[in-house]
N, C-alpha and C positions, 0 to 999 in steps of 0.2 A: 617846326618841321625843317626849316632851312638850317637852323643851328644843329639839329640832330643829324641831318644829312652831312653837314660839314664835319661834325665830330666823327661820324662813321668813316668818311673819306680819309681824314687825317690819321685816325687810329688804325684804319685798315692798311694804309701805306706803311705805317710803322710796324704793324703786325706782320705784314708781308716780308719786310726786311728781317725781322727776328726769325720768322719761319724759314727763310732762306738760309740764315746762319745755322739754325738748328738742323736743317736737312743736310747741309754740308758736313756739320760736325758728326752727325749720325753715320754718314757714309765713311768718314775718315776713321771713326772708332771701330766700325764694323770691319774695315779692311785691316786695321792693326790687330784686332782680335784674331781674324782669320790667318794672319801671318805669325801668330804666336807672340806678338810684342805687347804683352799684357801691361807692363809698367808704362809704356808709351800711351797705350789706350786709356789707362787710368788718369794720367796727367791731362790728356786732351778732353776727357769727359767731365772734368771738374766743373766747367761752367754750363754744361748742358741743362741742369735743373733750372738755373736762372733764365736761360734763353727760353725754355719751355714755359715757365711761369709768366714771363713778360708777354709772350705771344698770346697766351690764354687771357691774361688780365686785360690786354688791349681790346679784346673782342667781347667783353662782358659789359653789362650795364643796361639801362632801360632802352637807350636808342638802338643798340644792337639787337635786343630782344624783340622790340617792336618791328624793326626792319626785317629780321629773319623770319618773322611769322606772317609777313605779307604774302598772299597767294601769288605764285609765279615770280613777281618782282623780287621777292625776298630769298629766292633759291640760292643766289651766290653768297648772300650773307649767312644763310643757314649752313652752307658748305664750309665757309671760313670759320664760323664758330665751332662747328663739329670737328674739323681737322685740328684746330688749335686746342680744343679740349682733349682730343686723343693724344696729340703731341705732348701736352702737359702731363697727362697720365703716365705716359711712358718715360718722358724725360725727367720728371720730378720724383717719381716713385720707383718704377721698375728698373730703369737703366742703372741708377746708383747701386741698387741691390746686386744686379748682375756684375757690375764692375768690381764690387766688393767680393763677390764669390769667385771671380775669375782666377785669382792667384791660387786658390786651393784646388781648382780644377785644371790648372796649367799642366798639360801632358808631361812637361819636363820635370814636374814635381810629383805627379801621380805615378809615373813610371819610376820606381825607386831603383830598379836595375834592369838589365836587358830583358828578363823574362818575369819580372815581378811588378804587379800593379797594386797600388795602395787603395784597396777597395773601401776601406773605412772612410777615407776622405770623400770619396764619391758618394757613399751612402749618407754621410752627414749633410751633404749639400742638397739631397733629393727633395726634402719638403719645401725649401725655399725656392728651388727651381720650379717645382710644380705650381707654386703660387705665382711666380713671375710669368710662367707660361699661360696661366689662366688670365692674368692681367693683360698680357700682350694680345691674346686671342680676343678678349673683350674690346680692346681698342681697335683691332682690325675689323671686327664685326660692326662696330659703331661707324667706322669710316665707310665700310661697304654699304651700309644702309643709307648713306647720303646720296643725293642725286649725282650721277656721274657726268651729266651734261646739263649745263644751265645756259641762260641767254648771254652770260658774260664768260667768254672762253678764257679770258685771262685768269679766271679762278679755277677752271677745270684742270689745266695742266699742272699747276702746283699741287692740287689735291691728289691727282693721279700719281705724281711722283712720291708724295708722302705715303700714299697707300702702298706703293711698291716698296718703299723703305721699311714700313712697318711689317709688310708681309715677309720681307727678307729677314728682318730681326726675329719675326715669329718662327721662321724656319730654323734659325740658329737655336733659339730658346727651346723650342719643342724638341729638337734633337738632343740638346743637353739634358732636358728634363727626362726624356725617354731613356737616355743612356744611364743617367743616375738611378733611375727606377729599376732597371733590369740588370745592369752590369754586375753589381755585387753578387747577385744570385747566380748569374751565368758563369762567373769566375770562381765559383766554389766557396762562397762566404760561409756556408754552413756544412757543406760536404763536397767532396771532389766531383767535378763534372767532366764527362768525356764526350768529345765531338768527332764526328766524321767530317773530314775536309776533302772535298772532291775538286779536281782540276778539270775544267771543261775546255774542249778543243773546238773552237768555232770554225775551223776549216771544214768541219762537217756539222752543220747546224742542227740544234735541237731546241725544243720549246723554251727552255730556261737559258739558252745561249748556245752551248756546243756539246759534242759527244763527251760523255763522262769517261775519264781515263785514269791516270795515276791518282792515288789518294793517300791521305795520312790520317792518323788518329792522334788527337791532342787532348791532354788532360789539364784542367784548370783546378788548382787546389789552393784556396785562400789567396787568390790573386797570382799564384805562381803557375806559369805556363810551360808545359813539357810535352814534346812530341814523342810518342811511343812506338809508332809504326809508320813505315813508308812502303806502299805497295803499288804494283801496276794493276791495271784492270783485270789481269788474268786471275787475280785472287778471287774475283767475283764472277768469273766466267769458267766454272769448273767443267772440265772435259767429260767427267764421269756422268754428269747430269745434262749433257748437251748444252752447256753454258748457262743453264738456268738455275736460279736460286729462288724457289717459290716462297713468296712472303704471305700469301693469302689475304693481302690487303684488299679492301673493297671501297672505292671512293664514290660509288653510286652509279645509277643508270646512265647519266649523261657522260661521265668519264668512260665507262665501259663501252658505250656506243661509239664515242669519238676515237678512242685509242686502244680499246681492248684487243683488236685483231693483231696488234703488234706485241702483245704480251708484256706490257711495260712493268707490271708488278713482279715479274719473274726474270726478265732479261735486262741486265745492267745497261747494255748499250741503248736500250729503248726506254729506260726508266724515267727520263725527263722530257718526254714528248709534249706534255702539257706545259704551258708557260707558268703555271701556278706552282711556285717553288715548294710550298709545303707538301705537295704530292711527292715530288722527287725526293725530298729530304726524308720523308717517312719511309720510302722504299729503300733508300740507301742505308738508313739506320737499321731497318729490319734485315736487310741482306747481310750486313756486317755481323749482326747478332747471330744469324743462322750459320754463318761460316766460321766465326771465331768464338762464339759463346759469350762475347762481351756485349753488354747493353750500353748504348750511347744515349746521351741526354739532349742531343741536338745534331744539326748538320750545317755545314758551311760549303758554299760553292764559290769558286773564284776562277779566273781565267788568266792566260799569259799577260794580258794587258794590265791586270791588277798587279801581278808580280813585277811588271815593268815600272809601274808607279811606285812600288815599294823599294825596288832596287835603285830608283832615281834618288831616293833619300839615303839608303844605307850604303850605296856603292856597289860595284860589281862583285861577283863571286867566281872562283875558279873551281872547276869540277875535278874529280880524281883523274880524268883523262887529259887534264890541263887545258880544256876548252874554257875560255872566259865568257861568262854570261853577264850581260849588262842590261840596263834599261833600254838601250838602243837596239839590241839584237835578240832579246828573249822571245819576242812575238814571232819573228821570222824563224828562229831556231826551232821552236816548238810546233809551229803550225805550217811550216813550208820546208825548211832546210833539212830537217831530220829525215825526211823521206828519201832525199838524195844521199845523205850521209850513211844510212844503214839499209842494206838490202835484207838483213836478218831482222825479223819483227821482234824477236826477244831482245836483241841488242838495242833496238830503237826504244822499246818500252823501258829498259833499264836506264837508258840515257834520260828519258823523261822523268823517271823516279829520282835520278841523281840531281836533276835541276830543281825539282820540288824540295828535296831534302836540303840541298845547299841554300836555297832561298829561305826556307824556314829557319835554318841554323843562323843565317845572317840576320833575320828579322828579330830573333831572340838574343842576339849577341850583345846588344847595347849600342851598336854602331848606328849612327844616323840620328837626326833630330826627332824626338818624341812628337813634337808638334807637327813636323813634316809627315811622319807616319800617320798621325791622326787625320791630317788633311788628305793624304793619299787614299786612305780607306774610305773617307767620306765621299771623295770624288768617285771612287770605284763603285760605291753603292749607288750614287746618284745616276751612274751610267748603266746600272743593272748588271754590273760585273762581279760584285761582291754581295752574296746572298746569305742570309742567316735564318735558321729555323730552330725553335726550341720545343722540346717535348713537354715542357711545363706550360700548361694552358694559360696561366697568369702572365708569364713572360711572353709567350707567343702572341697573346692579344695585343701587347704593346708593339712587338716587332712587326706584326702583320700590317700595322698602320703606317709603317715607315718604308723608305726605299730599300732598306736592308731586307725586309720581309719578302718582297717580290710576290705578294699574294694578290691574285686577281680580285679587285673589289667587288663585293656583292652589294651594290647600292644603286639607287635610281639615278645617280650622276651620269651624264652622257659619257660614253666610253668608246675607245677605238684601239684595237691592237692588231697589227699585221705580224703574224707569227709564222716562221718557216721551220720545216723539218725536212732535212735532206733525205731523198729517196734513193739516190744513185749509190750511196755508200762509199763514194770517193771523198777526196779532200779538196774539191774545187771551190768550195765556198770561201776559200782564202781570196779568191779573185772576184767575189761577188759585190756589186754595189747595189744599194737599196735606197729608194726614196718613197715617201708617203706624202701625198697632198690631201689635206682634210679641209672640206669646205661645208660649213653648216649655215643654213639660212632659214628665214621664216620666224615668226614670233607667236605662232599658235600653240595648241597643245601637242601638235606633231610638228617636227622640223624636217626640212629637206637636207639630206646629207649626201655629198658626193665624195667618195674616197678613190683616189687614183694611186695605185701601187706600181712602181716601176722597178723591175729587176734586170740588171745588166751583168752579163757574164763576160768578164774580161780575161778569161783564161787563154794562155797562148796556145797556138795550134800544134806546137812541137816543143820538145825539151823537158817535158814533165815525166817524173818516174811513173812506172805502171801503177804503183799503189795509189797514186794521187788520181789517176784517170779511171780507177776501178768503177765498173758498172755491175752491181749485183742485182739490180732491179730487172723485172720482166718487162720487155717492151717489144712491140710488133713493128717497129720502124727502125731504120738504120741510124746509128749514131757514130760520131767521129771523136777522136781524142779531144778533150776539152769541153765536150758537151756535158751538161749537168741536168739535174732534175730535182724539183722540190715540191713539197706539199705546202700550199699557202692556206693558212687559216686566218680569217678576219673575225675577231671577236667584236661584236657591235653592242650598242646600248640595249639594255633589257627591253624587250618588246619591239625591237626594230624589225622592219619588214623590207625585203628586197624587192625593189621595183624593176630593176634591170641590171644586166651585167654585160660588159664587153671585154674582149681580149684583143688588143691591138686594133681597136675600133670596130670589131665585128662582134655581133651578139654571141654569147657563150652561155653554157649551162653551169650552174653552181650547185654543189651539194650542200645540204643543211644538217648541222649537228647543233648541240647545245650543251653547255655545262656552266656551273656556277652562276646560273641565272642569265647567261648571255647567249644569244644565238651565235653560231659559228658558221660563217659562209666559207666553204672550202673549194679550192681549185688545185688540180694536179697539173703542174706546169713543167714542160720540157724547156730547158734553157740552153739553146745552141750557143756555142762559143761565138763571141764577137757580136752578139745581138742583145736587144732588150725586149722583154715581155712587159706589156702595159695592161694591167687589169683595172678596170673602172667599175666600181659598185655604186649604184644609185639606190639610196635607202630612204625610207620614211621612218623617223624615230620619235619616240616620246620626248617631250621637252626636258623632262627630268629636273634635277635641281643642281645648281652650280654650273661652273664652266666645264667643258669637256676635258677628260683625262685621255691623253694620247700615250699609249704604252710604247716604249722603245726597247725592242729586243736587242740584246747585245750581239755584236758580231765582230769579225776581224776589222771590218770598216764600219764605223758608226752609221746608223740609218739617218738619212736627211729628211727632215720633216718641215713642211710648209703648212700653215694653219690659218684658217679664217673662221671666225664665229660671229655671226651678225649680232650686234648689240640690240637688246630689246628693253624698253622701259627706262 
């Protein structure tokens, strides 16, 4: 027993050193791949298989097996053996395959010209990427099944770090596998595909981000991307039908109850009240078909912040009126400055269309790093600013599970989403700050959840154009320039019950709706300028499965989230 213990200690120290080297190397390779430095990543990854095998080999044998199977005392050894085996699986088998595939998926190679994507290379890599994704997922699940806390804390921290690294790798591999699976079809591998591309203005917030405005139609044919139309929202707000384009879409009783009074399936400006992007995408697609006679195969939503990320890669553009639009000023131009620049609404809309057109032309010109553009789009999707829907059910089933899909999950996993829809109809959300504090405790079948949502209106008291300060809502109280109003919907975990609610520390009433399997707790909030409104919801929720998902609605200013989830077991 003494010899066995000594063997475990010596080999454990050696394995710890190897695991540390492996962890560092994985981090470095991941960073290089993210930067598009594929050749450097390949060179650095050459000794990862040896590091992984050695760490695993050092934690095998009779002594380790016996020690790891001792009740309680063996937990640290069990964790070490499990993490070493997972690291070996990834380092010896999966990572070499991914590094080998990386050059063929390098965006600088896949984009053969400014508006041409080599979809054959992407399709060829799809089967291997699917296998790699399954292997990484298996490794992550095996580590997640290990005890997260043992009596030896020196073991817990490295195991948690490895788990984080593997989860990060899983994110990259899943994204690549999903992309390779759907991109060829979406880019017209077998037939041309047409998409509606809507620009959202978060100075007036809507469920999927902001008020839908200018839009474009893009066609993808065997990987070649061509824009065919650029229009203002006026094209979908026909005066002859009182700005309505009836689509006759029906998303069910919950949707109709929650949003039906605003006529979202017929009125473009209210088409995206629900945060579930597939709803808005279908409405936009149907509206364009009704107006133009063209059927589209999907829809994309983006915002000025997304265009800013893309222009940071391609460089600035100059509009026909000689205004220069860059990554630094496009958000301000499109969501604040334009209201002071143009008193004529038609001129303002034409200005917005010219920005969208010039940005799209620059994007397909070939300027800028392809890797940089890919990273920009990935970052925009992660922030909920670049959203994609496909009318093809097979493609949409993949998209809806990614950040691009922006589909509210219908699953027992704990969930929270604070969603705003502007009621005032002005553009004061440009000055809105949002924060969400999520606190989940308890370890039974029901959990105690406290959600605190703070909305701060930083609008100035004077100096704003009348269009920005517009109040089209009905209110029985006096308002001042800069005062705003919003409808706050909090989507909670399926089966959640509201125990109490307070507004600025005082009890308040909350309306109840439901959709997509989630209860929706609703509050109509006046937001006087220079003040904060603090809504606190105390909920009792089913434990569900997995860690809570906190939805982040895109806005001019990103929402700040603080998070606590009590560990159980």
